[in-house]
C-alpha positions in Angstrom: 94.3 99.9 173.8 97.5 98.0 173.1 95.7 95.7 170.7 94.2 98.6 168.8 97.6 100.3 168.4 99.1 97.0 167.2 96.3 96.8 164.6 96.9 100.3 163.4 100.6 99.6 163.2 100.0 96.5 161.2 97.8 98.4 158.7 100.5 101.1 158.4 103.2 98.5 157.7 101.0 96.8 155.1 100.4 100.2 153.3 104.1 101.0 153.5 105.1 97.7 151.9 102.5 98.2 149.2 103.9 101.7 148.5 107.4 100.4 148.3 106.3 97.6 145.9 104.4 100.1 143.7 107.4 102.5 143.7 109.8 99.8 142.8 107.6 98.5 140.0 107.1 102.0 138.6 110.7 102.9 138.5 111.7 99.5 137.2 109.5 100.0 134.2 110.6 103.6 133.6 114.3 102.6 133.7 115.2 103.8 137.2 114.2 107.4 136.4 116.1 107.5 133.1 114.5 109.5 130.3 113.0 108.1 127.1 115.1 109.8 124.5 113.7 110.8 121.1 116.4 110.6 118.5 117.1 110.6 114.8 118.7 107.5 113.3 121.0 108.8 110.6 122.8 106.6 108.0 123.8 106.6 104.4 121.1 105.7 102.0 121.2 102.0 100.9 123.0 101.5 97.6 124.8 104.9 97.7 128.6 105.2 97.5 130.4 106.7 100.4 132.0 110.1 100.5 131.5 113.5 102.0 128.5 114.2 99.8 126.8 110.8 100.2 123.0 111.2 100.6 121.9 110.5 104.1 118.7 108.9 105.4 117.2 109.8 108.7 114.3 108.1 110.7 112.6 108.9 114.0 114.0 106.7 116.7 113.3 106.1 120.4 115.5 104.8 123.2 114.0 103.3 126.4 116.8 103.3 129.0 117.5 101.4 132.1 120.5 101.0 134.3 120.1 97.3 134.7 119.6 94.5 132.1 116.3 94.7 130.4 114.0 92.1 131.9 110.5 93.7 131.7 108.1 93.0 128.9 108.9 95.6 126.2 105.2 95.4 125.0 104.2 97.2 128.1 106.2 100.4 127.2 103.8 101.5 124.4 106.1 103.3 121.9 104.5 105.9 119.6 102.8 104.5 116.5 104.7 106.9 114.2 108.1 105.3 115.0 109.1 102.1 113.2 109.6 99.1 115.6 113.0 98.6 113.9 114.1 102.0 115.3 113.0 101.4 118.9 115.9 100.4 121.2 115.9 99.1 124.8 119.2 100.4 126.1 121.1 99.1 129.2 123.2 101.9 130.6 125.0 100.5 133.8 126.7 103.9 134.6 123.5 105.9 134.1 125.2 108.2 131.6 121.9 108.8 129.8 120.1 109.4 133.1 121.4 113.0 133.7 118.8 115.6 134.6 120.1 117.6 131.6 118.6 115.0 129.3 115.3 114.8 131.1 113.2 117.9 130.4 110.2 118.8 132.6 106.9 117.3 131.5 105.3 119.3 128.8 108.4 121.2 127.9 109.0 122.1 124.3 112.7 122.1 124.7 114.2 118.6 124.4 117.7 117.2 124.1 119.2 116.8 120.7 119.9 113.1 120.0 121.4 111.3 117.0 122.1 107.6 116.5 124.5 106.3 113.8 125.7 102.8 112.9 129.3 102.4 114.1 132.0 100.2 112.6 134.8 99.2 115.0 138.2 99.8 113.5 141.8 100.2 114.5 143.0 103.6 115.6 144.9 105.7 112.9 147.0 107.8 115.3 150.4 106.6 116.5 149.8 107.2 120.2 146.8 104.7 120.1 148.2 102.2 117.6 149.5 99.9 120.4 145.9 99.2 121.4 145.3 97.2 118.2 148.8 95.8 117.5 147.3 92.4 116.9 146.3 91.6 113.2 143.2 89.8 114.3 139.9 91.3 115.5 138.3 89.8 118.6 135.1 87.8 118.2 133.6 90.3 120.6 133.4 92.8 117.8 131.0 90.6 115.8 127.8 92.4 116.8 125.7 95.5 115.9 127.4 98.7 117.1 125.9 102.2 117.4 127.2 105.6 118.3 124.9 108.1 120.1 125.5 111.8 120.4 123.3 113.8 122.7 123.3 117.5 123.6 121.6 118.3 126.9 119.3 121.2 127.8 120.7 124.7 128.3 124.3 123.6 127.3 124.6 121.6 130.5 125.9 118.4 129.0 127.3 116.9 125.8 127.5 113.1 125.6 128.7 110.5 123.2 128.3 106.8 123.8 129.2 103.6 121.9 126.7 100.8 122.3 126.9 97.1 121.4 123.9 94.8 120.7 123.9 91.1 119.7 123.3 90.8 116.0 119.7 91.6 115.0 118.9 92.6 118.6 117.3 95.9 119.7 118.7 95.7 123.2 122.1 97.4 123.1 124.3 98.1 126.0 126.6 101.1 126.6 130.2 100.0 126.3 132.1 103.3 126.2 130.8 106.8 127.2 132.5 110.2 127.0 130.9 113.3 128.3 131.5 116.9 129.2 129.7 119.1 131.7 131.1 122.2 130.1 130.1 122.2 126.4 130.6 126.0 126.3 133.3 127.8 128.4 134.0 131.5 128.7 137.1 132.9 130.3 139.0 136.1 130.9 142.6 136.6 129.8 145.2 135.1 132.2 142.8 132.8 134.0 143.2 129.1 134.4 140.7 127.2 132.3 139.3 123.7 132.9 137.7 122.0 129.9 135.7 119.1 131.3 135.9 115.6 129.8 135.2 112.2 131.5 134.9 108.7 130.2 133.6 105.4 131.4 134.2 101.8 130.2 131.8 98.9 130.9 133.7 96.7 133.4 132.1 93.6 132.0 133.4 94.3 128.5 136.6 92.4 127.3 137.8 95.9 126.3 138.0 97.0 129.9 141.5 97.0 131.2 143.0 96.5 127.7 144.4 100.0 127.6 143.2 103.4 126.4 144.5 106.6 124.8 143.4 110.2 125.3 143.7 113.0 122.7 142.8 116.7 122.9 142.8 118.5 119.5 142.1 122.2 118.8 140.1 123.5 115.8 139.3 127.0 114.7 138.3 128.3 111.3 139.6 125.3 109.4 142.9 125.1 111.2 143.7 122.6 113.8 146.6 121.4 116.0 147.2 118.6 118.5 147.1 120.0 122.1 148.0 117.0 124.1 147.9 113.2 123.7 148.4 110.5 126.3 149.1 106.8 125.6 147.6 105.0 128.6 148.8 101.6 127.6 152.5 102.7 127.6 152.1 105.6 130.1 153.6 108.3 128.0 152.7 111.6 126.4 153.1 112.4 122.7 155.4 115.2 121.7 153.5 118.4 120.8 154.4 122.1 120.3 151.7 123.2 122.8 152.7 124.8 126.0 150.7 125.5 129.2 148.3 122.5 128.7 148.0 119.5 130.9 145.8 116.7 132.2 145.7 115.0 135.6 147.0 111.5 135.0 146.1 110.4 138.5 142.5 111.4 138.1 142.5 109.9 134.6 143.1 106.4 136.1 141.1 106.8 139.3 137.9 108.3 137.8 138.3 108.6 134.1 138.7 112.3 134.4 140.4 113.4 131.1 139.8 117.2 131.6 142.2 119.6 129.9 143.8 122.3 132.0 145.0 125.5 130.3 147.3 127.3 132.7 146.8 130.8 131.4 144.0 131.8 128.9 145.1 133.6 125.8 143.2 134.9 122.8 144.7 132.2 120.6 143.0 129.6 122.8 139.5 130.6 121.5 138.0 127.8 119.4 136.7 124.2 119.6 138.5 121.5 121.6 137.8 117.9 120.8 138.3 115.3 123.5 138.8 111.8 122.0 139.0 108.5 123.9 140.4 105.5 122.2 139.9 101.8 123.2 140.9 98.8 121.1 138.9 99.2 117.9 136.6 101.9 119.4 136.8 105.7 119.7 134.3 108.3 120.8 134.7 112.1 121.2 133.0 115.2 122.5 133.5 118.9 121.6 134.0 121.8 123.9 133.8 125.4 122.8 136.1 127.9 124.5 135.7 131.6 124.1 138.1 134.1 125.5 136.2 137.3 126.4 138.0 140.3 127.6 136.3 143.8 127.9 138.1 146.9 126.7 140.0 149.5 128.7 138.9 153.0 127.9 140.7 156.3 127.9 139.7 159.8 126.7 142.3 162.4 125.5 143.3 165.1 125.6 142.9 164.9 129.4 141.7 167.2 130.8 139.6 168.6 127.9 140.5 172.3 127.1 138.1 175.1 127.7 135.5 175.5 124.9 134.7 179.0 123.7 131.7 179.5 121.4 132.7 179.5 117.8 135.6 177.1 118.4 135.8 173.3 118.3 137.4 170.9 120.7 138.3 167.5 119.4 138.0 164.5 121.9 139.2 161.0 121.2 138.3 157.8 123.0 140.6 154.8 122.7 139.3 151.2 123.5 142.1 148.7 123.8 142.9 145.2 125.0 139.5 143.6 124.2 138.5 140.3 122.6 136.6 139.2 120.6 136.7 142.1 118.2 133.0 143.0 118.1 132.6 146.4 119.8 130.1 149.3 119.7 131.5 152.7 120.5 129.4 155.9 121.2 129.4 159.2 123.0 127.0 160.7 125.6 126.7 164.1 127.2 125.3 165.1 130.6 124.8 168.8 131.1 125.2 170.8 134.3 121.4 170.5 134.7 121.6 166.7 134.9 120.0 166.1 131.5 121.7 163.4 129.4 121.7 162.7 125.6 123.5 160.8 122.9 126.2 162.6 120.8 126.3 159.7 118.3 129.2 157.4 117.4 131.6 160.0 116.2 134.3 159.0 113.6 135.1 155.3 114.4 138.3 153.8 113.1 138.9 150.2 112.1 140.2 147.5 114.3 143.9 147.1 115.1 145.2 143.8 116.5 148.1 143.6 119.0 150.7 140.9 119.3 148.8 139.2 122.1 145.7 138.9 119.8 143.6 141.5 121.6 142.0 144.4 119.6 141.9 148.2 119.8 139.6 150.7 118.2 139.0 154.5 118.7 136.4 157.1 118.0 136.9 160.8 117.4 134.3 163.5 118.3 134.2 167.2 117.4 132.7 169.2 120.2 131.0 172.3 118.8 128.9 174.2 121.4 126.7 175.7 118.6 125.9 172.4 116.8 125.7 170.1 119.8 123.9 172.3 122.3 126.4 171.9 125.0 125.2 174.8 127.1 127.6 175.8 129.8 129.3 172.5 129.7 129.0 169.2 131.5 130.4 165.7 131.4 131.4 164.0 128.1 131.2 160.1 128.3 132.6 157.5 126.0 130.6 154.3 126.0 131.9 150.9 124.9 129.4 148.0 124.6 131.1 144.6 124.5 129.9 141.1 125.2 132.4 140.8 128.1 131.2 144.0 129.9 130.1 147.5 129.1 132.7 150.1 129.9 132.4 153.9 130.3 135.0 156.7 130.6 134.2 160.4 131.3 135.8 163.8 131.1 134.6 167.3 132.2 133.9 169.9 129.5 133.8 173.6 130.5 132.2 176.1 128.1 132.8 179.8 128.7 131.5 183.0 127.2 127.8 182.0 126.9 124.8 183.9 128.2 123.7 183.7 131.8 127.3 182.9 133.0 127.6 180.3 135.6 129.4 180.7 138.9 132.5 179.2 137.4 132.4 181.7 134.5 131.9 184.6 136.9 134.9 183.5 139.0 137.0 183.2 135.9 136.1 186.7 134.7 136.8 188.1 138.1 140.1 186.5 138.1 140.9 187.9 134.7 139.8 191.4 135.8 142.0 191.2 138.9 145.0 190.2 136.8 144.4 193.0 134.3 144.0 195.5 137.2 147.3 194.4 138.6 149.1 194.8 135.3 147.7 198.3 134.8 148.6 199.3 138.4 152.2 198.1 137.9 152.6 200.0 134.6 151.1 203.1 136.3 153.6 202.9 139.2 156.5 202.4 136.7 155.7 205.4 134.5 154.9 207.6 137.6 158.3 206.8 139.1 160.1 207.6 135.8 158.4 211.0 135.5 159.3 211.9 139.1 163.0 211.0 138.5 163.2 213.2 135.4 161.6 216.2 137.2 164.1 216.0 140.1 167.0 215.8 137.7 166.0 218.9 135.9 165.6 220.8 139.2 169.1 219.9 140.2 170.6 221.1 136.9 168.7 224.4 137.2 170.2 225.1 140.6 
């Protein structure tokens, strides 16, 4: 019995070892689970002069990615036949920046990451807070290679990534040298909240550029206008002077983990726009963009409040004011719910244009004429102002009472009884007053006669 158990255990261990070997071989070929990225290789057309309108040429490209140096036979990877061999790259990514799940769609998915590869030319930084990185007049021999920049947008706005890769001249096996990424490509915030715009970077420890200093820059852009938010010179450990207030980065986290995230202490409408995180190394720079949208739903109020009684033949004007919202897109409307519980739309009313406050928020109003004959308001009910905004839909209601219609309600009956009682009281007082006066005159005449 013991011998049999040992035999079974030996068979189990053999199968287990074979499974481990198969697993290792499989993931070794597939790049430790990293995706195969389909990209566009974009560059200026040969022979064309540079400039903003220079014609561009784009070709299909493919990147096989591994976290360790490529040592497998590339012929076993079987790239598609419609991609030129000159545009197939075997990338070594030691930090696994390309291996995020946001860049690896489910098998058969039609949604894929957006990827673009461009030739990159190392050059000295043009901003003063990074000029110290390249104060030498000579370029290092290390720069004599083929350089590429890769920009990738992940699925469902989960990741935006920009990498700089270096390959020995005429080689198709580049290695990631500098990587900058953001896990929050799109951020939405309410007014007054603290906002974190994520940005992190990694530098290849084996590169001569590692440890030679870095600089970080956050710049704001919106509708053609831009400003410097914050800039840090890591080589000299100092911040550049800017006019921006309430913005900061965690310098300790910057050195410990490459966390260059921007912190806005209190979100304001003026903060809406695109923020560009740029990381400078000697002769290299790479950047990612983060979009921030400040979304604040409106506050609603209806006036006059309460609404006056509506008598058939008369018109009551109601106005709804929406204030303190951003962005400015807003849809206003009116609804009415009768005493029978039935609801219906009363339309938009007369809507005014937008007005902008000093804090950047907007206000808008709508005016509605309540005519019981035209709007079929019956015996009254609830008038509701509805504001549809991307931040949140808001509603405000007021009660409308209509009197003097057929089949009076309990409220109408009570009101009429109250009016009748008041009139009866007035008549009774007048009767007593005149009766007393007549009695006094008669007594006075009797006394004179005697």
